[in-house]
N, C-alpha and C positions, 0 to 999 in steps of 0.2 A: 444410383442418381441420387445429384445433391437436393436438400432439402436447402428453404427459404425459412428460416426461424424468426421469429421475434422477442427483441431481448424485453419483458416487460417490466423491468427495472430502470434500465438506461435508456428505453423507448427508442429502440433504433432497430435494424434488421439486419441478419448475419446470413451469409451462405455458406452453409455448411457442406462437405463432404460427407455424407453419411454414412455410406458404403467402407471407407477407405480411410487410410491415414498415413499421413508422409512421416519415414522413421528420420528420429535424430540425425543420421548420417545425411538425408536426403536435401535439409536445408541448405540454402547457399552459403548461410554467412561462417564464416573460421570463428566458430568459437572460443580455441584455446588460443588462436594469434592475435584477437580483435575484441576480445572478450570484457577488460578490464581499460581502464583509463591510465594514460599513463601517469608514472609519479611525477617526470620530471626532477627528479633530483633533488628537490626540499618540499617537503611536506608543512604545512602551516598546523597541520592537527596532531603531529606527533607530540609529544612529552619532550619538554626543554623548548618549543615554539613555540608558548602564549602568548608573548609579546607582539605574534604577528597575526594575533585575530584579536574582535574586538572583548570587551572584559564578560566571562560568561555572566549568564543569568541566573544559572542552575548549576550543582557540581556535584557528585557525591567523591568526598574524600576526606582523608583522617582529619581528625578537628585542629593537629597541629600542625598544618600545613595551612600558608597564605593565600589567599586568594589568586587568580591567575599566576599560578607557579604551578610544578611538578608535583606530581605524589597523587592526582586526581585519578579515577577511575573512569568515569562517563562525566561529560562536562557539557554545556548549552550552552550555546554561543548566538550572540545575533548573525547573521548571514550577511558576512561585507559587503554584498552587491546586491544589495537587497533591491527590488523594484517599489519594496512598501516600508512605509514609515508612519508608526503608531503615534501621530501629532494633527491636534487640531479635530475637524470633524468632516464627515462626506460631502463634498460641495461640486455641483453639478454645474457645468458651463456648455452654452452650445455655439456651433459656428456654421450656421446656414444649417444643412439634412446631419450634420457630424454633431453628436454631442458626448462629452467627456467626464469624468470624475476623478478627482484626486488621489494618487496614490497613497491611499492609506489602509494601513494594515499592519502586519508583521510578519518578520520570515526569518524563523531560527534553524540552527544546527546543530542535529546532538551528534557528538564525537563519541563513537559508540566503543572506543578503546583507546589507551594511551600509543597501543603499539600499532606500527606500520607494516601492513599484509599479512594479516591477521583476519579472517575474512568471518561474516558472520556463520557460517555454516562450519567454521573451525570454532567456536565459542562451546564454554560448558552452557550447560543450562540455568545457573546460579547467574552469569553476564548477562543473559537473554531477559531474563526474570526483573533485570534491575534496570536495563535498558526499555520494557514494557513500562515498569514503573515510574520512569522518567518520562516517558510519552506521556502515560495519564496526570501525572503532575503540571506537566506545561500546557497537557490539554485544558486542565480545571482552573488552571492560573487564567490560561489566556481569555476563557469562558467569561471569566469574572469582567470583563470590561464591554457594556453595553455599547462599543462601537462594532463588537467583532460578531457578526452572522453565523460565521463558518469557519469550521478548521478543517485543515486536511493534514492528513499525517502521510508522509509515504518515504521508501528508499528506494534508490536508484542503485544498479549494481553493472556495473559493465559498460563500453562505450555504447554498445546499443541500447543501454536501459538508458541515459543521457547523465551518466555518473561524467563528474569533472573532475574529480579527486578519486585517487584511489585508495586512499586511509577509511576505513568502514563506518559509514554516518548516514542517517537520518535527518531527517527534515519537516519542518511543520509551516505553515502558513495560515496565518489567520488575517481573514478576508471580512471586507466590510458591506457581501453580498453574499446570497447562497446558490452556487452553481445549479444549474437543471437537470447536473449528469444524473442523479439518481429521483427525479421527480415522477417514476413511476409509481414510486413506494404510495407517497401520499393519496394519489390518482387511485390507485387501487382498493384503498381502503375509502374513501370516499364512494366507489363504486359496489362495492365486496363487502365493505364491513369487517373485515379479517386483516391481519397483516400478511403481504405479498412473502415478505420473506420466510415466516413462520409455515405460510403454507407451502412455500418450494421444501423448506426441510421433512415436512410430512409425506410430500409426495416422492423427493429422491429417496428417504429412508423405507418407502414403502415398494420402490419399483427395483431399487439397487442399482441400477443400469449404471449411474452417474457417480455413486458414493466413492471414495478412497478409503477414507478413516470416520469412524464414527466412536467418539469417547463418550464420558456422562454428562460433559460441560458443551462439546464443542464437535461438529459435523463439517468433513471436509469433502468437498464435490466438485467438478466438471462441472459449469451449469450449464443446463438444456443449451443457450444459443451463446457459446463462448467465443467471445471476440475474438481472442487471440488462441494459437495452437497450443494445447495443453495447459491453458488456462484453470486455474483452482480458486475457489473462495474457501476460506474458514469461515462459520456463521456460529456465533452461540445459541445453545438450544434457548438459553432462558429470553427471553422476549426484553432487550434491554434496547432504546433510542440511542444513549451516546454510550463513545468508548469510555468517557471518564467515568462510569457508572460499573464497569465491572468490577467484580469482586476478589479477595484474593484467591481463592481456590480455583477461579476462571481464572487469573493470572497466571498462576502455577500449571494451569492445564496448558495454557496458551503458549507458555515458554516451550514447556515441553512439545507440544505438536508443529510448533512454527518450524523451531530447530530441527526438530527429527524429520519434517517434510522437506525441508531445505535442502538437508543432505541427499536426502532422494532423490528430489530434481534435479539437483547436481549431476549424482551421479548417473540417472534417467538419460539425461539430456545433455551428457557431456559436457559441462562447463558452461550452461549460457550464462547471458544477460540476461537480468529481470527486474523488475520492481513488486515492491509492494505498496500498496494503498491501502488504507483505514477509511472507508466511509462510514460516517457516522449522520445524526441529525444537526439541524441546525438547531444556535443556539440565540438566546437574546430576540425573538420571535416569537410572532403569536404562535403558539402550540396547532402542531398539525400532525394527526395521529398517522400511525400507519410507519414510521421508520424505525430500522432493527440495524445495529451496527455491523460491521462484518469487515473483512479481509481480503481483496483480492490479491493474489500471486501469479504474476503474470510474467513467462518465459518470454524473452523478445528475441525470437528467430526469424522474423520476418519484418523486412524496413516495407511501410505501407505505400501502397503501390494507388500509381492514378485513378483508377476505375474507387478504390475506398475513399479519395479526396472527392472527388466528383459526385460520388452519390450519396456519401453516407454511407454504405452498406459494407461492412465489413464480412473480407473473403477468409475463410478459416478452412484450410485443405487436411485436419483432423477431425474428425468427428470426436466430440466429446466421448461418449462411450466406448472408444476405442482408447483415447488419452488415459482417462479413467479406469482402465485394465493396466497400463502399461503402468502408470504410477503407481498403481496399488502392489504388483508386483515387485517393483523396487523398494518401496516401503516397508513390505512384509520382511524385508530383510534387515531391516533395524530394530522392528518390533517384536 
């Protein structure tokens, strides 16, 4: 029988098929045919096309190469089609029952490689380490602006993951407000006096039902109330509120875990679209205890249906306990 589980972090409900699991072949999305966004014949992110993008705001390149030219290895640029501009102050206006804020904020794109057609799981660990270092650098730089209250880092891969360009890249959105997505964390701390994520790690590592991989610095699990089939979280063992506080040892470990697990997931789930999301604490606001940064790795195997839109209850046809075992078996081939 199915179970309706409470997601304490996201503050929503998930209907989980607790005693069964759809296998990758059972999902209706044709992943290999439709999992990637079309390149369209021209890619502004490729080396040599720097003039077709906004000027870079951060870059890794040899010292003898000019800005906004070839020769770079990782390049961060403003999103050309951003809905946000970091100009002025946040202003509210009201018209009848509706209220509006100006689009204060910033949206950046981290181009992960100058080569088109080379995907994240095909990178070596050194490149993944440098990508994470760039993301940390941009996180900390954006956090210095007092107008910014939350920084969301994410990656879309494939059509069903929301990717509009095939060229491998990540994105960063800096917002003038704090989204409610992780409000369960400070609420739990206010109620229990402990960190929900730390308590989750302790229980999961004791029960072992949903653990995929444990290392000295991180735990990889399928969360108890997984909203998406084969969803996994990478959680740092050290209680750390901000992704920008990750240290060198953790960065090296995370690069290894993220790369190895992505390869295992690609193999196990037959090349799915997916999202990476780095959840972290707000910035430039009054301190609230209980935040603990972590990464969601979410394969996109199903399209959200009407019942989820209407009720806010996610339907997951794969029990996370079964997901964890399948993903663990695939991962064991690589470690």
